[in-house]
N, C-alpha and C positions, 0 to 999 in steps of 0.2 A: 618489632616496628615501633617506631617512635611516631609521636604525633608530628614531629619536625619533618619526617621523611616525605619525599616526592613519590609519587606512584609512577610505575614506567609500563610502557607497552611492550610487557614481556610475559610469556606465559611462565618461564623460569624465575622470573622475579617473584611473582605472585604465589607460585607453588612452594617458595622457600620462605617466604615472609609470613603467609597467611596462618592463622591460630589452629593448632592440632585439631581443634574441635569443630572447626569449620570446613565443611566440604568445597565450596566455593567453586563447583563444576562450571556453571554457567558463565562466570567471569572468567575462568581459565580457558573455556572455549572461546569466548569473543577476543581473548588477548590473543591466543594463538591465530585467529582469522585475520585480527589487525596487524599483527607483526608480519604475517606471511604478505599481506596487501600492501603493506608500507615497502617491504623489500621488493616486490613486485613493482610498484611505483618507482623506486628508486632506480631500478634496473632498466624498465621501458621509458617511463617518464612521458608517456601519451595520455590522452585525455580519458581514455577509457580505464586506464589502470589508475588514474588520480581519482576518477568517478568511485571506483571500487574501493579505494583506501578511504574516502571520506564516508562512504556508507558502512565499511567496517569500523572505523572509529565511533560512529554513532551508535554502532552495538555496544562498544565498550562503556560506553556512558550509560546505556540502559541496563547493561549487567551489574554495573557497579551500584546503581540506585537499587536494583533488586536486591542484592547481596546485603546491602545496609539494611534495609528493610525487613527482609526474611530470615537472613542468617546470624546477623550480628547483634548483641545485646548491647544496649546503650551505656550499661555500667560497666560490664565486664569489658567490652571491646571499643572503648572510647579511643584509643588512640588509633586503633584500624579504622574505625569509621571517619576519623579527622582525615587520615590519608586517603581513603577512597573518595571521600567527596571533593578532593583536589582534581579527580579526574575530569571534572566538567570544565575548569579552565585549560587544562592539559589538552583536552578534545578540540576544545574551542580555538586555542592556539594553532594546533596541528592542522585543523580544518582551513583556517584562514591562510595557513603557509601553502597548502595544497591548491586552494581557491586561487591564491596570487600567480602560483606557478602555471595553473592552467589558463588563466587570463594572459599571461606573458606569452605561452603557447600559441594562442589564438592570435595574438598581435603579431608575433613572429611570423606565422601562416600568412596573414594578410598583407603584411609588408612585403613578403617575397612573391606575392601575387598569387597565394594557393588557397583561394577561396572555398577550396573543398567541392564536393557534390553542390548541384543546383538544390536549393531549398524546396520542399514539398510545395505544390500549389495551394495556396489558401483555401480555395474552393474545395479540394479534395479532401483537406484535413476534416472537413465537418461531415462526410460521406461516412455511413455506416458500415460499408464494405472495407473502405479503408481503415476504419477503426478495428474491426476484426482483423485484419492483416496485421497491424501494429502490435495487437494482442498477441497474435501468434508469434511474432518475432520476438516479444518479452518472453513468452512461454519457453520459446526452444533456446533462445541464446543467453538468457539470464542478465543481458545487459541492460543499462540505464537507458530511458527514453525522455524526452522532454515532455511535459505534460501541462496542460490547463483543464481545470476542472470548474464548470459553472453549475452551481446547485440551486435546483428549484425545490424551494422549501414546501411548496403546496403539494406538489407531485413529485418526488424524489426520483421516481421511475424514468422521468422525462428530464432528468438533468443532463448535462453535455460535457463529454469527455473528448479531448482532443489530445493526441498524441503525435510526436514527430521525432525524426532520428537525429536532426541537426538544427541548428540555429539556437537562439536565445529563449529560454521558457518565458520570459516576459513579454514575448511576441505573441505566443498563444493566449496569455492575459488579456493583451489589448484585442486580439481578435474575438474572444468572447465578449470583452467590455463593449465592442463595436456594434454586436447585435442588438444592444439596448434592453437584453432580457435580464440582466444581472447587475447587482450593485456590487461595489468593492466587499462587502461583508460576505457575498455569496459567491466570490471568486477566489480561487486559489492556482497556484502553479509552482512548478519546479522539477524535479526529475522523479521518474517512476522506475521501479525495477522488483522483480519477483521477490519475496523473501527467500533467504537461503535455507532456512528450516521448515517453513510452512510453505509448500508449493502452490497452494490456493489464495495466499495472502499478497496483496500487492502494496508495497512500500511507496508512500509518497515522501519524498525529503523536499521539504517546501524551501521555497526562495523568501528571504526576509521573513516577516511575519504575515504570511498571507493567508487568511483564513481562521477560522476557529477549530481546532483539531476535534473536539467532540462532536460538533455539527458535521464535519466532513466524514467522519467515521459513520455516524448514524445514517446521514442520508446517502453517503457513498455504499454502504452495505445494501440499502434498498434498491439503490442503482444497479449494482453488481448482480444481485440475486434474481432480479427481474429478467436478465438475459442471459441464457446459458453459453451463448456464443462469447460472451465476455470472460469467461473460465474463471476468473477469480471471484472469490467470494467474502473475502474480508479486506480490510484496510489497516494499514500500519501507517502512521504518521510521524515523522521527525522533523522537529521545528530546528531552526538555527540554534547551534550551541549543543545540539545532540540528543535534547530530551525526546522521549519517543510516547507516544499514545497508542497503546493496541485496542483492537477490537475483542472484546471478551464474550460477547454475544454467541450462544450455542449455533451451530450450523445443522439446520434441521435436514439439510440432504445429506450430511456425513451421518447423522442419528439413523436416517432410514437405512442407509447402506449396512450400518451395523446391525439394525434390527434384522434385515433380511439375511445378513451373514449368520445371525444367532438362531436361525430356524424358521423364521417368518415367511410362510410360503407366498403371500399374497400381500401385496402393499396398498393400502388404500390412497387414491388418488385424491389430491385436494382439489376440491370444487369451489371455483370462485362464485360470487353472488349473480355475476352477469351470466355464467354459465347455467346456474340454477333458475334464472328468469327466463332464458332460453329454452330450457326444458319444459317449464311450465307451459309456454305459450304453445311449443310442439304438441304437447299432451292435449291441450284444449283445442287445438284444431282436429286433431286425430278423433277426438271425442264428438266434436261438432260432425264430422264427415261421417262416423258410424251413426249418429242419429238420423242423418238424412237418408243415410241407406236403408236404415230400418223402416222409416216412414213410407219409403217408395214401395217396400215390400209388405206393407200392412203390419209390421210387426210393433207392439206396444213396449217402451222401454220406459 
């Protein structure tokens, strides 16, 4: 591999060009997935296949970055690093092509009078039951949905996530903005889909440069883990251009399952401060009642 070479979205290219002392398994897997997704998009050309291809390309960019940082030596693999760094521009170019194709597809449908299904009722989008329904669709189908996410920095558990099957994601941004509860800094929007490898990780592919990825991940994690009906436990954020931010915070729920599987017979349930206060109040009332009963019986306590 020469520094002047151009990278390819091809598993065969990578396996034949990579250094013998480099495994490169993650990049190999990502290239295979992207190659398949692009072939599928070329065959079908519909919105769903375009979205899948865009997501797979983002995975290539992430895998290339990890390969450079974790497997390649700056001195020994200088040429290889130069080539893999070019994936950023390649992914950006391919993503732009796909987004333009999707825009043309949508425009053609509008000109033909095919507006598609009626968009969801705006009020319904804010209902908790409707959110749970959309989460189930994400979980079962693996397809992308449009999302808008309003972050409550003071109480992350009260943040607002809205999901829709159709329409433009920026519509959800505007709906959340209209509530007056969020500033532009605490709002983000784009496309959401389950991670292909980590089933309880939700991937947010952002439109434009909406939101701050580290903050989205930190507050989003608390929002998701506060409600088991939301199923997902972690977030992965992909910004325009393909750069990916992953949640590396351990999942305490998974750790508890692993401990139980390892032979722990009983799991200690986490008690919240509110539950402790409630228990103290109950014990105090019981003690007072027992004292009154003792007094009526002439018993000194």
